N, C-alpha and C positions, 0 to 999 in steps of 0.2 A: 269145222273151221272156227278158230278163235275169233272173237270180235275184232281184235286189232288186225288180224289177217284179212278180214272182210273189208276193213278200211283201205288196206293196200290194194286189194282187188278193185275196189270202187275207184281208187285213184287211177289205175291203169285204164279202166273203162272211160273215165272222164277225160284223161289226157288224149286218148285215141279219138274220142268224139270231137274234141276241140280241133285237133289236127285235120280231121275229116272235114269239118266245117270251114276251117281257115288254116291253110298250111303254114302261114306266117305268124300265127297267134303267139307262140312262145318266143319267137325271135324278136317280135316287137316288145314283149314284156321284159326280156332280159336286157334290151338296149336302153330302156328309158322308164323312169317312174316320174310321172308329172301329174299327180292328182290335184284337183281344185278344192278338194274337201278333206277336212280332218273330222273324223267321226269319233266322238267320245261316248261310248255306249256301255250298257250293262253287260256283264259277263254271261247273262242268261243265254243258254244254248238255243232258245227259240227266237232270238233276235239277230240273225246274221245280216250284217250291213249290206253286202253286195246283193244278196238275194232279195231282200225286201225293197231295195231301191232299183232292182233290175239293172245293175251296172256290172261291168266286167272287172276282173282283177286289174289293179293299176289305177283305177279311177277314184278310189277312196282310201286315204291313209287312216288306219284304225287303231284306236286305243280303247281297251275295255277293262272295267273293274266292277266290283259289286256296287250296284245302284248308280252307275254313271256319275261318279263324284269327281269334282275338281277341288282337291285339297292342297293347300298352299305349302304343305310340308312333304308332299308326295313327289319325290325326285323322279320317279318313273314317269308320271304324268307331265311334270315340268320339262323333262328332257324331250319327250315326244312333242310337246307344244313348241319348244324352241326349234326343233328340227323341222317341224311342219311349217313354221312361219319363216324361218331364216334360210332354209335350204330348199324346201319344196315350194315355198311361196304360195301356200294355199290361200284361196280367196274366201272360203267359208268354213266356219267351225260349227259342227252340229253336235249339241249335247242331246242324246237320245235316250229317254227313259221308256218304260213300257207299263201299261196298265196291269195291275195285279202283281207288281214287283214284290218278290219275297223279302228283299232287303229293306224296303220301305215299310212293309207290313211288320217286319220284326222290330223296326225302330220305334213303332208305336206301342210296343209292349215293354214289360219289365223283365223279360226273359234274359237270363245270364247265358250269353253265347260265347264266353271265353274271349279269345283273341280278337274276335270281330267286334266286341263291344266298343273300343275306341273309334273304330271306323263309323259305326252306326250313330255315335254321339253327334256327328255332324248333321245327320238327318233329324235326330231328336231336337236339335237346335231349331231347324226349320219348322218343325211341328210346334215347338214352344212359341216361336215368334208369331205363328198363325193359328194358335189353338182355338180362339173364339170362332173364326170362320170355319175351320175344319169340324169342330165338335157340333156346330149347328146343323150339319148335314144329317139326313135321316138314318142312313144305314152305314154300317162299318165299311162296306165295300166302297161306297161313295166317299167316305172320309179318306180311305187309303188312296183312292185314285186322285183326289184333290191334292193330297200331300205329294203324290208323285209329280203332278204338274208344278206345284210350288217348289219342289226340290229341283226340278229341271231349271226353273227360272233362277233359283239361287245359285246353281252351278254356272249358269251363263254369267251371272253377276260376278262370281268368283273369277271367271276368265278375264272379265273387264278390269279387275283389280290388279292383274299381273303386269309387271313392267314389260314383259314380252309383247303382250297385246297393245299396251299403251304406246310403246315405241313404234310398232307397226302402224297403228292408227295415225300417229303424229307424222311419220315420214313417208308412208306409202298409201294411206287411206284404205287400208284393209287390215284384217278380214271382217266380214259380217259374222255376227254371232247369232246362232239360232238355238232355240229350245223346242224340241219335238218330243211327242209321246206316241209310241207305237201301240196299236191295239191288237192284242193277241187273238181277240175274238173275231176280228174282221180283216186283219192284215193292213189296215190303213194307218197312216201317220197323221197325227193331229199337231199342227204347228201352233205352239202356245206362246212363244215369245221370240222377239227379234230385236237385236241391237245392231244398227248400222255403225260403221266406223265413226268414232268421236261422239258417240252418245254420252251425254253428261252423266256422271256418277257423283256420289257424295265426295266433295273435295278432299276429305280426309284420306281417301284412297288414291288420289291422283298424284302421280310423280311429276316432278319438274322436268319437262322434256325440252326446255329451251337450250 
């Protein structure tokens, strides 16, 4: 059996099991999508949003990219954000990195990775802004993991800089913004940063919402 055929067989087993456990499971899913959370996570295959939070399909709206970035020129991300805020009315946005992230590790090197170079430059900027703190740590793994935490915080700040978030904060007092880091070694999430609605940011990034 080819690997892709195994996936199709796995799907049949999974679907049958869901119906056995709850005959109305798929009917409810097709009738409504009302998640309270938007998950902006890393594309890493070891960090599945629903599984590590023990939630069902339909509970988390998910966007993933390399190293869980919030880039202001990324129309894919911005479209997901706009839909999550204005249509789904999510109450929380979770930027979720993971320890040992290969994208962050690569950003700390001078390796020429081709088309991924411009993407990783955003992480290199976070490293440059925090170089003294990171370089003071004893081991390279500790340095990488600290940059992962700082990168998550920076991406949360990037969310707060968007007009989509600022409009929602001003008019509806939502969403909360969270920065989390998932541990591959123990399966636990480390909450490293939280911005409640209307958390002050540098005024240069604030739009006039009057």
